[in-house]
VEXBA-91100 format. One line per field, with one value per residue: x, y negated, z negated of N, C-alpha, C in turn; residue in one letter. Coordinates in Angstrom, 1 decimal. Example, Ala and Ser with C-alpha at 12.3 -4.5 7.8 and 13.67 -1.06 7.14 Angstrom:
<nodes>
n.xx [13.2 | 12.8]
n.yy [5.7 | 2.2]
n.zz [-7.8 | -7.1]
ca.xx [12.3 | 13.7]
ca.yy [4.5 | 1.1]
ca.zz [-7.8 | -7.1]
c.xx [13.2 | 12.9]
c.yy [3.3 | 0.0]
c.zz [-7.8 | -7.9]
residu [a | s]
</nodes>
This chain:
<nodes>
n.xx [0.6 | 0.4 | 2.4 | 0.6 | -1.6 | -2.0 | -1.7 | -3.8 | -6.4 | -5.3 | -6.3 | -8.9 | -9.8 | -8.5 | -10.6 | -13.1 | -13.0 | -13.0 | -14.9 | -17.2 | -16.8 | -16.7 | -19.8 | -20.2 | -20.3 | -21.1 | -20.5 | -17.9 | -16.7 | -16.5 | -14.3 | -12.7 | -14.2 | -14.3 | -11.8 | -11.1 | -13.4 | -11.2 | -8.9 | -10.8 | -11.5 | -9.1 | -7.9 | -10.0 | -9.3 | -6.8 | -7.6 | -9.1 | -7.2 | -5.7 | -7.6 | -7.7 | -7.4 | -10.4 | -11.5 | -10.5 | -11.5 | -14.2 | -16.5 | -15.6 | -16.6 | -19.3 | -22.2 | -23.8 | -26.1 | -25.1 | -23.2 | -24.1 | -25.8 | -23.4 | -22.3 | -23.7 | -24.0 | -21.5 | -21.2 | -23.6 | -22.1 | -20.1 | -21.5 | -22.8 | -20.6 | -18.9 | -21.1 | -20.9 | -18.4 | -18.1 | -20.4 | -19.5 | -16.8 | -17.5 | -18.8 | -16.9 | -15.5 | -13.1 | -11.5 | -11.1 | -12.3 | -14.7 | -17.3 | -20.1 | -22.4 | -24.5 | -26.0 | -26.0 | -28.5 | -29.6 | -27.0 | -26.3 | -28.2 | -28.1 | -25.3 | -26.2 | -28.3 | -26.2 | -24.3 | -26.0 | -26.9 | -24.9 | -23.3 | -24.5 | -24.7 | -22.1 | -21.5 | -23.3 | -21.6 | -19.7 | -20.2 | -20.9 | -18.1 | -17.8 | -17.4 | -15.3 | -13.2 | -13.9 | -12.6 | -10.2 | -10.2 | -10.2 | -7.9 | -6.1 | -6.7 | -6.1 | -7.7 | -10.7 | -13.7 | -16.9 | -18.2 | -17.3 | -17.9 | -20.9 | -20.9 | -20.0 | -22.0 | -24.3 | -23.4 | -23.6 | -26.2 | -27.2 | -25.8 | -27.0 | -29.5 | -29.7 | -28.7 | -30.7 | -32.9 | -31.3 | -30.9 | -33.7 | -34.0 | -32.3 | -33.3 | -32.6 | -33.6 | -35.6 | -33.6 | -32.3 | -34.8 | -35.1 | -36.5 | -36.1 | -34.1 | -32.2 | -29.5 | -30.0 | -28.1 | -27.2 | -25.8 | -24.7 | -24.3 | -22.0 | -19.1 | -18.5 | -20.7 | -22.6 | -20.5 | -21.0 | -23.6 | -23.8 | -22.1 | -23.1 | -25.0 | -24.2 | -23.4 | -25.2 | -25.7 | -23.7 | -24.6 | -26.9 | -26.2 | -24.0 | -25.7 | -27.2 | -25.1 | -24.8 | -27.1 | -27.3 | -25.1 | -26.3 | -27.9 | -27.0 | -25.6 | -26.8]
n.yy [1.1 | -2.4 | -5.0 | -7.7 | -6.1 | -5.1 | -7.2 | -8.7 | -6.8 | -6.3 | -9.3 | -9.4 | -7.9 | -8.6 | -11.1 | -10.0 | -8.9 | -11.5 | -12.4 | -10.7 | -11.4 | -14.1 | -14.1 | -13.6 | -15.6 | -17.6 | -15.1 | -14.6 | -16.8 | -20.7 | -22.1 | -20.0 | -19.2 | -21.6 | -21.6 | -19.1 | -20.0 | -21.6 | -20.0 | -18.1 | -19.6 | -20.1 | -17.8 | -17.7 | -19.5 | -18.3 | -15.5 | -16.5 | -17.8 | -15.6 | -14.6 | -15.3 | -15.4 | -14.4 | -17.2 | -18.7 | -17.0 | -17.7 | -19.9 | -18.2 | -15.4 | -13.3 | -12.8 | -11.0 | -9.0 | -8.1 | -9.7 | -12.0 | -11.8 | -11.3 | -13.8 | -15.8 | -15.2 | -15.4 | -18.2 | -18.6 | -17.9 | -19.5 | -21.8 | -21.4 | -21.3 | -23.4 | -25.1 | -24.0 | -24.7 | -27.7 | -28.2 | -27.7 | -28.3 | -31.5 | -30.7 | -29.8 | -29.0 | -28.7 | -27.6 | -29.9 | -31.8 | -33.3 | -33.4 | -34.5 | -36.6 | -38.0 | -36.5 | -34.2 | -32.3 | -31.6 | -30.7 | -28.4 | -27.0 | -26.7 | -25.4 | -23.1 | -21.8 | -21.3 | -19.9 | -18.1 | -16.8 | -16.9 | -14.1 | -12.5 | -13.1 | -12.5 | -9.8 | -8.5 | -9.5 | -7.6 | -5.2 | -4.9 | -5.0 | -2.6 | -0.3 | -0.4 | 0.1 | 2.2 | 3.9 | 3.3 | 4.3 | 7.1 | 8.0 | 8.4 | 10.3 | 13.9 | 16.0 | 16.5 | 16.7 | 17.7 | 18.2 | 16.3 | 13.8 | 14.3 | 14.0 | 11.2 | 10.2 | 10.8 | 9.3 | 6.8 | 6.5 | 6.3 | 4.5 | 2.6 | 2.5 | 2.0 | -0.6 | -1.7 | -1.5 | -2.6 | -5.2 | -6.5 | -6.0 | -8.0 | -10.1 | -11.5 | -12.2 | -14.2 | -16.0 | -16.4 | -17.9 | -20.2 | -19.9 | -19.7 | -22.4 | -22.2 | -19.7 | -16.7 | -15.3 | -12.6 | -12.4 | -10.4 | -8.1 | -5.5 | -6.8 | -5.0 | -3.9 | -5.7 | -6.1 | -3.6 | -3.5 | -5.6 | -4.5 | -2.5 | -3.8 | -5.7 | -3.0 | -2.2 | -4.5 | -3.9 | -1.9 | -2.4 | -4.1 | -2.6 | -0.7 | -2.1 | -3.0 | -0.5 | 0.0 | -2.1 | -1.7 | 0.2 | -0.5 | -2.6 | -0.8 | 0.5]
n.zz [0.0 | 0.6 | -0.7 | -0.6 | -0.7 | -2.9 | -4.4 | -4.0 | -5.4 | -7.7 | -8.4 | -8.0 | -10.1 | -12.0 | -12.0 | -12.1 | -14.8 | -15.8 | -15.1 | -16.6 | -19.6 | -19.6 | -19.2 | -21.9 | -23.6 | -26.5 | -27.9 | -28.0 | -28.4 | -27.9 | -27.3 | -26.2 | -23.9 | -22.1 | -21.5 | -20.1 | -17.9 | -16.7 | -15.6 | -14.0 | -12.0 | -11.2 | -10.5 | -8.8 | -6.7 | -5.2 | -4.8 | -2.4 | -1.1 | -0.3 | 1.2 | 3.5 | 6.2 | 6.6 | 6.1 | 8.4 | 10.5 | 10.4 | 12.2 | 14.5 | 17.2 | 17.1 | 15.4 | 13.8 | 11.9 | 9.9 | 9.4 | 9.3 | 6.6 | 4.7 | 5.0 | 4.1 | 1.8 | 0.7 | 0.8 | -0.9 | -3.1 | -3.6 | -3.7 | -6.0 | -8.2 | -7.7 | -9.0 | -11.6 | -12.4 | -12.3 | -13.7 | -16.2 | -16.9 | -17.0 | -19.2 | -21.4 | -24.4 | -25.3 | -23.4 | -21.5 | -22.6 | -22.5 | -22.6 | -21.6 | -23.0 | -22.4 | -20.3 | -20.7 | -21.3 | -18.9 | -17.4 | -18.8 | -17.8 | -15.2 | -15.8 | -16.6 | -14.9 | -12.4 | -13.1 | -13.8 | -11.6 | -10.1 | -11.0 | -9.8 | -7.2 | -7.1 | -8.0 | -5.6 | -4.0 | -4.2 | -4.1 | -1.4 | -0.3 | -1.4 | -0.2 | 1.1 | -0.9 | -1.9 | 0.0 | -0.2 | -2.6 | -2.0 | -0.3 | -2.6 | -3.3 | -2.6 | -1.4 | 0.4 | -1.6 | -2.5 | -4.8 | -5.9 | -5.0 | -4.9 | -8.1 | -8.9 | -7.0 | -8.3 | -11.2 | -10.4 | -9.6 | -12.1 | -13.7 | -12.4 | -12.7 | -15.4 | -15.5 | -14.6 | -16.6 | -18.7 | -17.1 | -17.7 | -20.6 | -21.4 | -20.9 | -17.9 | -15.9 | -16.6 | -17.5 | -14.9 | -14.0 | -15.3 | -17.5 | -19.8 | -21.7 | -22.8 | -23.8 | -25.5 | -28.0 | -29.7 | -32.8 | -34.2 | -33.0 | -31.5 | -29.6 | -27.2 | -26.9 | -26.0 | -23.3 | -22.1 | -21.1 | -19.7 | -17.6 | -16.7 | -14.9 | -13.1 | -12.0 | -11.0 | -9.5 | -7.5 | -6.2 | -4.8 | -3.0 | -1.7 | -0.3 | 0.6 | 3.1 | 4.0 | 5.1 | 7.4 | 8.7 | 10.0 | 11.5 | 13.0 | 14.8 | 16.2]
ca.xx [0.0 | 1.4 | 1.9 | -0.5 | -3.2 | -1.8 | -2.6 | -6.0 | -6.9 | -5.6 | -6.7 | -10.2 | -9.8 | -9.1 | -11.8 | -14.6 | -13.1 | -13.2 | -16.5 | -18.0 | -16.4 | -17.4 | -21.0 | -21.0 | -20.4 | -21.3 | -20.0 | -16.3 | -16.6 | -16.8 | -13.0 | -12.0 | -15.3 | -14.0 | -10.2 | -11.7 | -13.5 | -10.3 | -8.7 | -11.6 | -11.4 | -7.6 | -8.1 | -11.1 | -8.9 | -6.2 | -8.6 | -9.1 | -5.4 | -5.3 | -8.3 | -7.7 | -8.0 | -11.8 | -12.1 | -10.8 | -12.5 | -16.0 | -17.0 | -15.3 | -17.1 | -20.6 | -23.0 | -24.8 | -26.8 | -24.2 | -21.9 | -25.1 | -25.9 | -22.3 | -21.4 | -24.9 | -23.5 | -20.4 | -21.2 | -23.9 | -20.8 | -19.4 | -22.3 | -22.6 | -19.1 | -19.2 | -22.1 | -20.3 | -17.2 | -18.4 | -21.2 | -18.6 | -15.9 | -18.1 | -19.3 | -16.2 | -15.6 | -11.7 | -10.0 | -10.8 | -12.4 | -15.5 | -18.6 | -20.9 | -23.6 | -25.9 | -26.3 | -25.5 | -29.4 | -29.0 | -25.7 | -26.4 | -29.5 | -27.1 | -24.5 | -27.3 | -28.3 | -25.3 | -23.6 | -26.7 | -26.9 | -23.3 | -23.2 | -25.7 | -24.0 | -21.1 | -21.7 | -23.6 | -20.6 | -18.3 | -20.8 | -20.6 | -16.8 | -17.4 | -17.2 | -13.0 | -12.6 | -13.7 | -11.8 | -8.3 | -9.5 | -9.9 | -6.4 | -5.2 | -6.7 | -5.4 | -8.5 | -12.0 | -14.9 | -18.4 | -18.4 | -16.2 | -18.7 | -21.8 | -21.0 | -20.1 | -23.2 | -25.0 | -22.6 | -23.9 | -27.6 | -27.8 | -25.8 | -27.9 | -30.9 | -29.5 | -28.5 | -32.1 | -33.3 | -30.2 | -31.3 | -34.9 | -33.6 | -31.0 | -34.1 | -31.6 | -34.6 | -35.9 | -32.3 | -32.5 | -35.8 | -34.8 | -37.9 | -35.3 | -33.8 | -30.9 | -28.9 | -30.3 | -27.2 | -27.3 | -24.3 | -24.2 | -24.0 | -20.9 | -19.1 | -18.4 | -22.1 | -22.8 | -20.3 | -21.9 | -24.5 | -23.6 | -21.4 | -24.2 | -26.3 | -23.2 | -23.5 | -26.9 | -25.9 | -22.9 | -25.3 | -27.7 | -24.9 | -23.4 | -26.4 | -27.7 | -24.1 | -25.1 | -28.6 | -27.0 | -24.3 | -26.9 | -29.0 | -25.9 | -25.1 | -28.6]
ca.yy [0.2 | -3.6 | -5.8 | -8.7 | -5.7 | -4.7 | -8.1 | -8.4 | -5.5 | -6.8 | -10.4 | -9.1 | -6.8 | -9.7 | -11.7 | -9.1 | -9.0 | -12.6 | -13.0 | -10.2 | -11.7 | -15.2 | -13.9 | -13.2 | -16.8 | -17.2 | -14.2 | -15.0 | -18.7 | -21.5 | -22.4 | -18.8 | -19.5 | -22.8 | -21.3 | -18.1 | -20.7 | -22.3 | -18.9 | -17.6 | -20.7 | -20.0 | -16.7 | -17.4 | -19.6 | -17.4 | -14.8 | -17.2 | -17.9 | -14.2 | -14.1 | -17.4 | -15.0 | -14.9 | -18.8 | -19.1 | -16.8 | -17.9 | -20.0 | -17.6 | -14.3 | -13.0 | -12.7 | -9.5 | -8.7 | -7.7 | -10.8 | -13.5 | -11.6 | -11.2 | -15.1 | -16.4 | -14.9 | -16.1 | -19.2 | -18.9 | -17.6 | -20.9 | -22.9 | -21.3 | -21.5 | -25.0 | -25.6 | -23.4 | -25.3 | -28.8 | -28.6 | -26.6 | -29.3 | -32.2 | -30.3 | -29.3 | -29.6 | -27.8 | -28.1 | -31.4 | -33.2 | -34.8 | -33.5 | -35.9 | -36.4 | -38.4 | -35.5 | -32.4 | -31.2 | -30.8 | -30.2 | -27.2 | -26.0 | -26.4 | -24.5 | -21.4 | -21.2 | -21.6 | -18.9 | -16.4 | -16.6 | -16.5 | -13.2 | -11.6 | -12.9 | -12.1 | -8.6 | -8.0 | -9.4 | -6.7 | -4.1 | -5.3 | -4.3 | -1.3 | 0.9 | -0.5 | 0.4 | 3.8 | 4.2 | 3.1 | 5.6 | 8.7 | 8.2 | 8.5 | 11.9 | 15.0 | 16.7 | 15.9 | 17.3 | 17.3 | 18.0 | 14.9 | 12.9 | 14.2 | 13.3 | 10.0 | 9.1 | 11.0 | 8.4 | 5.6 | 6.4 | 6.4 | 3.4 | 1.4 | 2.7 | 1.7 | -1.6 | -2.5 | -1.7 | -4.1 | -6.5 | -6.5 | -6.2 | -8.8 | -11.2 | -12.2 | -12.8 | -15.4 | -17.0 | -17.2 | -19.0 | -20.9 | -19.9 | -20.4 | -23.0 | -21.8 | -18.3 | -16.2 | -14.0 | -11.5 | -12.4 | -8.9 | -6.9 | -5.5 | -7.9 | -4.0 | -3.4 | -6.4 | -5.9 | -2.1 | -3.7 | -6.3 | -3.8 | -1.8 | -5.1 | -5.5 | -1.7 | -2.0 | -5.0 | -3.8 | -0.4 | -2.9 | -4.7 | -1.5 | -0.2 | -3.3 | -2.7 | 0.6 | -0.3 | -3.5 | -1.5 | 1.4 | -1.6 | -3.0 | 0.5 | 1.2]
ca.zz [0.1 | 1.2 | -1.9 | -0.8 | -0.6 | -4.5 | -5.5 | -4.1 | -6.1 | -9.2 | -8.6 | -8.0 | -11.1 | -13.1 | -11.8 | -12.6 | -15.9 | -16.9 | -15.0 | -17.9 | -20.7 | -19.5 | -19.7 | -23.8 | -24.2 | -27.8 | -28.8 | -27.7 | -28.8 | -27.0 | -26.6 | -24.6 | -22.5 | -21.3 | -20.8 | -19.4 | -16.9 | -15.7 | -15.5 | -13.1 | -11.1 | -10.9 | -9.8 | -7.4 | -5.5 | -5.2 | -3.8 | -1.0 | -0.5 | 0.0 | 2.2 | 4.2 | 7.5 | 6.4 | 6.3 | 9.9 | 11.7 | 9.8 | 13.2 | 15.9 | 17.5 | 17.3 | 14.0 | 13.4 | 10.5 | 8.2 | 9.1 | 8.7 | 5.2 | 4.0 | 5.5 | 3.3 | -0.1 | 0.2 | 0.5 | -2.3 | -4.3 | -3.5 | -4.7 | -7.4 | -8.9 | -8.1 | -10.1 | -13.0 | -12.6 | -12.4 | -15.1 | -17.1 | -17.0 | -17.5 | -20.8 | -21.5 | -26.0 | -25.5 | -22.4 | -20.5 | -23.9 | -21.6 | -23.1 | -21.2 | -23.7 | -21.6 | -19.1 | -21.3 | -21.0 | -17.5 | -17.3 | -19.7 | -17.2 | -14.0 | -16.0 | -16.8 | -13.3 | -11.7 | -14.1 | -14.1 | -10.0 | -9.5 | -11.6 | -9.4 | -6.4 | -7.4 | -7.7 | -4.2 | -2.6 | -4.5 | -3.4 | 0.2 | -0.2 | -2.3 | 0.9 | 1.2 | -2.2 | -2.1 | 1.0 | -0.7 | -3.9 | -1.1 | 0.0 | -3.2 | -3.4 | -1.6 | -0.8 | -0.2 | -2.6 | -2.2 | -5.9 | -7.0 | -4.3 | -6.1 | -9.2 | -8.1 | -7.0 | -9.6 | -11.9 | -9.9 | -9.9 | -13.9 | -14.1 | -11.7 | -13.7 | -16.7 | -15.2 | -14.3 | -17.7 | -19.3 | -16.7 | -18.3 | -21.9 | -21.8 | -20.0 | -16.9 | -14.6 | -17.0 | -17.3 | -13.4 | -13.3 | -16.1 | -18.2 | -20.9 | -21.7 | -23.4 | -23.6 | -26.8 | -28.5 | -31.2 | -33.2 | -34.9 | -32.0 | -31.1 | -27.7 | -26.7 | -26.4 | -24.7 | -22.1 | -21.2 | -20.7 | -18.7 | -16.5 | -15.8 | -14.6 | -12.2 | -11.5 | -10.5 | -8.1 | -6.6 | -5.4 | -4.3 | -1.8 | -1.1 | 0.1 | 2.2 | 3.7 | 4.9 | 6.1 | 7.9 | 9.8 | 11.0 | 12.4 | 14.0 | 15.7 | 16.9]
c.xx [0.9 | 1.1 | 0.9 | -1.8 | -3.2 | -2.5 | -3.5 | -6.3 | -6.6 | -6.0 | -8.5 | -10.5 | -10.1 | -10.2 | -12.9 | -14.2 | -13.3 | -14.6 | -17.7 | -17.4 | -16.8 | -19.5 | -21.4 | -20.9 | -19.9 | -20.2 | -18.3 | -15.9 | -16.2 | -15.2 | -12.2 | -12.9 | -14.6 | -12.4 | -10.5 | -12.2 | -12.2 | -9.3 | -9.3 | -11.6 | -10.0 | -7.5 | -8.4 | -10.7 | -7.8 | -6.9 | -9.2 | -8.2 | -5.4 | -5.9 | -8.5 | -8.1 | -9.7 | -12.3 | -11.6 | -10.6 | -14.0 | -16.7 | -16.5 | -16.5 | -19.0 | -21.0 | -24.1 | -25.6 | -26.5 | -23.6 | -22.9 | -25.4 | -24.6 | -21.5 | -22.4 | -24.1 | -22.5 | -20.6 | -22.6 | -22.9 | -20.5 | -20.3 | -22.1 | -21.1 | -18.9 | -19.7 | -21.7 | -19.3 | -17.5 | -19.0 | -20.2 | -17.3 | -16.5 | -18.6 | -18.3 | -15.8 | -13.7 | -11.1 | -9.8 | -11.8 | -13.9 | -16.6 | -19.3 | -22.1 | -24.9 | -27.0 | -26.5 | -26.6 | -29.6 | -27.6 | -25.8 | -27.5 | -28.6 | -26.4 | -25.0 | -27.0 | -27.3 | -24.2 | -24.6 | -26.5 | -26.1 | -22.9 | -23.7 | -24.9 | -22.7 | -20.7 | -22.3 | -22.8 | -19.8 | -19.2 | -20.6 | -18.9 | -16.8 | -17.0 | -15.5 | -12.7 | -12.5 | -12.7 | -10.5 | -8.4 | -9.5 | -8.7 | -5.4 | -5.5 | -6.5 | -6.4 | -10.0 | -13.1 | -16.0 | -19.0 | -18.3 | -17.5 | -20.1 | -22.1 | -21.0 | -20.8 | -24.2 | -25.1 | -23.1 | -25.3 | -27.9 | -26.9 | -26.4 | -29.7 | -30.9 | -29.2 | -29.8 | -32.6 | -32.5 | -30.8 | -32.5 | -34.6 | -33.0 | -31.9 | -33.4 | -32.6 | -34.9 | -34.9 | -32.6 | -33.2 | -35.8 | -36.5 | -37.5 | -34.4 | -31.9 | -30.8 | -29.4 | -28.9 | -27.6 | -25.8 | -24.1 | -24.2 | -22.8 | -20.6 | -19.1 | -20.0 | -22.9 | -22.3 | -20.6 | -22.4 | -24.3 | -22.7 | -22.4 | -25.3 | -25.4 | -23.3 | -24.2 | -26.9 | -25.1 | -23.1 | -26.0 | -27.2 | -24.3 | -24.5 | -27.2 | -26.6 | -24.4 | -25.7 | -28.5 | -26.1 | -25.3 | -27.5 | -28.1 | -25.6 | -26.2 | -28.2]
c.yy [-1.2 | -4.5 | -7.1 | -7.7 | -5.7 | -6.1 | -8.7 | -7.9 | -6.3 | -8.5 | -10.4 | -8.4 | -7.7 | -10.9 | -11.5 | -9.1 | -10.1 | -12.9 | -12.2 | -11.1 | -13.4 | -15.3 | -13.8 | -14.4 | -17.1 | -16.4 | -13.9 | -16.3 | -19.5 | -22.1 | -21.7 | -19.2 | -20.7 | -21.9 | -20.3 | -19.0 | -21.4 | -21.2 | -18.1 | -18.2 | -20.5 | -18.7 | -17.0 | -18.5 | -19.0 | -16.6 | -15.2 | -17.5 | -16.6 | -14.0 | -15.3 | -16.5 | -15.0 | -16.5 | -18.8 | -18.7 | -16.9 | -18.7 | -19.2 | -16.4 | -14.7 | -13.0 | -12.1 | -9.8 | -9.2 | -9.0 | -12.1 | -13.0 | -11.8 | -13.2 | -16.3 | -16.6 | -15.6 | -17.2 | -19.8 | -18.5 | -19.2 | -22.2 | -22.7 | -21.1 | -22.7 | -25.3 | -25.3 | -24.7 | -27.1 | -29.3 | -28.2 | -27.4 | -30.6 | -32.0 | -30.0 | -30.0 | -29.3 | -28.3 | -29.4 | -32.0 | -34.0 | -34.5 | -34.6 | -35.8 | -37.0 | -37.3 | -34.5 | -31.9 | -30.8 | -30.3 | -28.8 | -26.1 | -26.2 | -25.2 | -22.9 | -21.0 | -20.9 | -20.3 | -17.2 | -15.3 | -16.1 | -15.4 | -12.3 | -11.9 | -12.4 | -10.3 | -7.5 | -8.4 | -8.4 | -5.3 | -4.3 | -4.8 | -2.9 | -0.3 | 0.9 | 0.3 | 1.9 | 4.8 | 4.4 | 4.3 | 7.1 | 9.0 | 8.5 | 10.3 | 13.2 | 15.6 | 16.3 | 16.8 | 16.7 | 17.6 | 16.6 | 13.8 | 12.5 | 13.6 | 11.9 | 9.6 | 9.5 | 9.9 | 7.1 | 5.2 | 5.7 | 5.1 | 2.3 | 1.4 | 1.8 | 0.0 | -2.2 | -2.6 | -2.6 | -5.1 | -6.9 | -7.2 | -7.5 | -10.5 | -12.1 | -13.1 | -13.6 | -16.5 | -17.9 | -18.2 | -20.1 | -21.0 | -20.2 | -21.3 | -23.4 | -20.3 | -17.7 | -15.3 | -13.3 | -11.3 | -11.4 | -7.7 | -7.2 | -6.2 | -6.5 | -3.6 | -3.8 | -6.2 | -4.9 | -2.5 | -4.7 | -5.5 | -2.9 | -2.4 | -5.3 | -4.3 | -2.0 | -3.1 | -4.6 | -2.8 | -1.2 | -3.5 | -3.7 | -1.1 | -1.0 | -3.1 | -2.2 | 0.4 | -1.4 | -3.1 | -0.8 | 0.8 | -1.8 | -2.2 | 0.8 | -0.2]
c.zz [0.1 | -0.3 | -1.5 | -1.2 | -2.3 | -4.8 | -5.4 | -5.3 | -7.3 | -9.3 | -8.8 | -9.5 | -12.2 | -13.2 | -12.3 | -14.3 | -16.5 | -16.8 | -16.4 | -18.9 | -20.6 | -20.0 | -21.3 | -24.5 | -25.6 | -28.7 | -28.6 | -28.3 | -28.0 | -25.9 | -25.4 | -23.9 | -21.6 | -21.0 | -19.5 | -17.8 | -16.1 | -15.6 | -14.2 | -12.0 | -10.4 | -9.9 | -8.4 | -6.4 | -4.4 | -4.3 | -2.8 | -0.5 | 0.6 | 1.2 | 3.4 | 5.7 | 7.6 | 7.2 | 8.1 | 11.2 | 11.5 | 11.1 | 14.5 | 15.8 | 17.1 | 15.6 | 14.1 | 12.3 | 9.6 | 8.1 | 8.2 | 7.2 | 4.5 | 4.0 | 4.2 | 1.7 | -0.4 | 0.3 | -0.6 | -3.5 | -4.6 | -4.6 | -5.8 | -8.3 | -9.0 | -9.1 | -11.1 | -13.2 | -12.9 | -13.5 | -16.2 | -17.6 | -17.7 | -19.2 | -22.1 | -23.1 | -26.0 | -25.0 | -21.8 | -21.2 | -23.2 | -22.4 | -23.0 | -21.8 | -23.2 | -21.0 | -19.5 | -21.1 | -19.5 | -17.0 | -17.6 | -18.5 | -16.0 | -14.5 | -16.1 | -15.8 | -12.6 | -12.3 | -13.8 | -12.4 | -9.7 | -9.6 | -10.4 | -8.2 | -6.1 | -7.2 | -6.6 | -3.5 | -3.2 | -3.8 | -2.0 | 0.5 | -0.6 | -1.3 | 1.0 | 0.0 | -2.1 | -1.0 | 0.9 | -1.7 | -2.7 | -0.5 | -1.2 | -3.7 | -2.2 | -0.9 | -0.9 | -1.3 | -2.9 | -3.7 | -6.2 | -6.1 | -4.8 | -7.0 | -9.4 | -7.9 | -7.7 | -11.1 | -11.9 | -10.0 | -11.4 | -14.0 | -13.6 | -12.3 | -15.0 | -16.5 | -15.1 | -15.7 | -18.7 | -18.5 | -17.2 | -19.7 | -22.2 | -21.2 | -18.7 | -16.0 | -15.2 | -16.9 | -16.0 | -13.0 | -14.1 | -17.0 | -19.4 | -20.8 | -22.4 | -23.7 | -25.3 | -27.1 | -30.0 | -31.9 | -33.9 | -33.9 | -31.5 | -29.5 | -26.9 | -26.0 | -25.4 | -23.4 | -21.4 | -20.5 | -19.4 | -17.1 | -15.8 | -15.1 | -13.2 | -11.2 | -10.5 | -9.1 | -6.8 | -5.4 | -5.0 | -2.8 | -1.2 | -0.2 | 1.0 | 3.2 | 4.4 | 5.9 | 7.4 | 9.0 | 10.5 | 12.3 | 13.6 | 14.9 | 16.6 | 18.5]
residu [m | k | p | k | q | i | l | k | i | i | t | d | v | f | m | t | a | a | l | l | l | l | m | a | y | s | l | i | g | e | a | a | h | e | w | l | g | v | i | i | f | l | l | f | v | l | h | h | i | l | n | i | k | w | c | r | t | l | f | r | g | k | y | p | p | i | r | v | f | g | t | v | l | m | l | l | v | l | l | s | m | a | g | s | m | i | s | g | i | l | l | s | r | y | v | f | r | l | d | v | h | r | f | s | a | a | l | r | m | v | h | m | l | s | a | y | w | g | f | v | f | l | s | l | h | l | g | l | h | w | g | g | i | m | g | m | a | r | k | l | t | k | k | p | s | k | f | r | t | w | t | l | r | g | m | a | v | m | i | a | a | y | g | a | y | a | f | v | k | r | d | i | g | n | y | m | l | l | r | y | h | f | v | f | f | d | f | e | e | p | l | a | i | f | l | l | d | y | v | a | i | m | g | l | f | v | c | a | g | y | y | l | n | v | i | l | r | k | n | k | a | k]
</nodes>
């Protein structure tokens, strides 16, 4: 594997870990949340530098449904990331120390909307590229195995099913629709349990993104 490819994988792994921790917000502390926000922004910039080829070809070639979906999804990711970063900087109390009180209520709503929609968009984006990740994993195994394939598929189904349950349990839909203006945390809950739920929710949307990719590619082939 080429060094650039290894760096891409490391960047994406750390971005995913940082994203999950950011969702924990009050459980990890506001200062840690802000510093993680800075880290994920830097990783996000690095991710796009490493994938600059995609940006250069944005206005070239045809746009079949799979490319349209992927491009729109990436633009939504950029929009949600911009919303999170700008509102986060203006609300900062520890890193940038701005804390704009006059617009704090509106900025908090923007930050919450951007965070939860961004989490879903990034998970779908990861799902679109999951086939490539699995392809790299297959190269590391010596022989194909139907048992391993079906075991992994069964695990994916269970993760997605629990992710759907956790999505409802954690009121993610209500936060995304701004039915609540504040995120509620159970401070007695272990951080590990919280993260496991969000990993499952991410898994749900990764599966959705992966199978959308499969369906759109089949339609393209026809």
